[in-house]
C-alpha positions as CSV (number, residue, x, y, z in Angstrom):
1,M,-29.5,-7.4,-53.7
2,P,-26.6,-5.9,-51.7
3,H,-27.1,-5.2,-48.1
4,T,-26.7,-1.5,-47.2
5,T,-26.5,0.1,-43.8
6,R,-27.4,3.7,-43.3
7,L,-24.6,5.6,-41.6
8,R,-25.1,7.6,-38.4
9,R,-24.3,11.3,-38.7
10,L,-22.4,12.3,-35.6
11,P,-23.0,15.5,-33.5
12,W,-19.6,16.8,-34.4
13,R,-17.7,17.6,-37.6
14,A,-14.4,16.5,-39.0
15,D,-12.4,19.0,-41.0
16,D,-15.5,21.1,-41.2
17,R,-17.5,18.3,-42.8
18,P,-20.1,16.0,-41.4
19,A,-18.7,12.9,-39.7
20,F,-20.3,9.5,-39.9
21,V,-20.0,6.1,-38.3
22,P,-21.8,2.8,-38.9
23,P,-24.6,2.3,-36.4
24,G,-24.0,0.0,-33.4
25,D,-22.8,-0.1,-29.8
26,G,-19.2,0.8,-30.4
27,L,-17.2,3.5,-28.6
28,V,-17.8,6.3,-31.1
29,N,-21.6,5.7,-31.0
30,Q,-21.5,5.7,-27.2
31,L,-19.6,9.0,-27.3
32,A,-22.1,10.4,-29.8
33,D,-25.0,9.4,-27.5
34,A,-23.3,11.0,-24.5
35,L,-22.6,14.2,-26.4
36,E,-26.3,14.4,-27.6
37,T,-27.4,13.9,-24.0
38,E,-25.1,16.6,-22.8
39,L,-26.2,19.1,-25.5
40,I,-29.9,18.6,-24.5
41,E,-29.1,19.0,-20.8
42,T,-27.0,22.1,-21.5
43,A,-29.9,23.6,-23.5
44,Q,-32.3,22.9,-20.6
45,A,-29.9,24.6,-18.1
46,D,-29.3,27.6,-20.4
47,A,-33.0,28.1,-20.8
48,A,-33.6,28.0,-17.0
49,R,-30.7,30.5,-16.4
50,A,-32.0,32.8,-19.1
51,R,-35.6,32.6,-17.7
52,D,-34.2,33.5,-14.2
53,L,-32.2,36.4,-15.6
54,A,-35.2,37.7,-17.5
55,D,-37.1,37.9,-14.3
56,E,-34.3,39.8,-12.6
57,A,-35.1,43.5,-12.6
58,A,-31.5,44.5,-12.2
59,A,-30.3,42.5,-15.2
60,T,-28.2,44.7,-17.5
61,P,-28.7,44.7,-21.3
62,A,-25.3,43.1,-21.7
63,E,-26.3,40.3,-19.4
64,L,-29.5,39.7,-21.3
65,R,-27.7,39.7,-24.6
66,A,-25.2,37.2,-23.3
67,A,-28.0,35.0,-22.1
68,L,-29.7,35.2,-25.4
69,R,-26.5,34.1,-27.2
70,F,-26.2,31.1,-24.9
71,V,-29.9,30.2,-25.4
72,A,-29.6,30.6,-29.2
73,H,-26.5,28.4,-29.3
74,S,-28.2,25.8,-27.1
75,A,-31.4,25.9,-29.3
76,E,-29.3,25.2,-32.4
77,D,-27.6,22.3,-30.6
78,A,-30.9,20.8,-29.4
79,A,-32.4,21.2,-33.0
80,L,-29.3,19.4,-34.3
81,V,-29.9,16.5,-31.9
82,A,-33.5,16.3,-33.0
83,V,-32.5,16.2,-36.7
84,L,-29.8,13.5,-36.0
85,R,-32.3,11.4,-34.0
86,G,-34.9,11.8,-36.7
87,E,-32.3,10.6,-39.3
88,R,-31.7,7.5,-37.3
89,L,-35.4,6.8,-37.1
90,G,-35.8,7.4,-40.8
91,L,-38.1,10.3,-40.4
92,D,-38.4,13.0,-43.1
93,G,-37.0,16.4,-42.2
94,P,-34.7,19.0,-43.5
95,S,-32.2,17.6,-46.0
96,L,-28.6,17.3,-45.0
97,D,-27.7,20.0,-47.5
98,Q,-30.3,22.3,-46.1
99,E,-29.2,21.7,-42.5
100,L,-25.5,22.3,-43.4
101,S,-26.0,25.4,-45.5
102,R,-28.3,27.4,-43.1
103,P,-26.6,30.4,-41.5
104,R,-25.3,29.9,-38.0
105,I,-25.4,32.5,-35.2
106,S,-22.0,33.7,-34.3
107,L,-21.3,33.8,-30.6
108,G,-18.1,35.8,-31.0
C-alpha cells in the first residue's frame, strides 16, 4: 500500500488558487503558522477596537461602517484559520469547494 501524506492548505492563495505544502517544520510551514497567529491577533484587536467605538457616543455612521468592515474581514480570516487547523487535525467541516465558493465581503 503506498504511503500518502495529506498536504497542508496554506492561509494564502497562489494565482487565485489554494496553495499547499507538505506538512513539516520547514520555512513555508513556519511562515504559515506565523500568518495564522497574526490573523487571529488582528481579529482580536479589531474586535476590541470595534467594541470601543460602539461604546463611543460621538462615533459617526461612517466610522461604525468602517469598523464593521474590519471586523467582518477579521472574522473571515479567523474562520479560515479555524478551517485550516481543522483540516490539519482531520476534523470534518465545510468542504474545500464550499469554503472556496462562498461569497466574500468586499472591503472596497
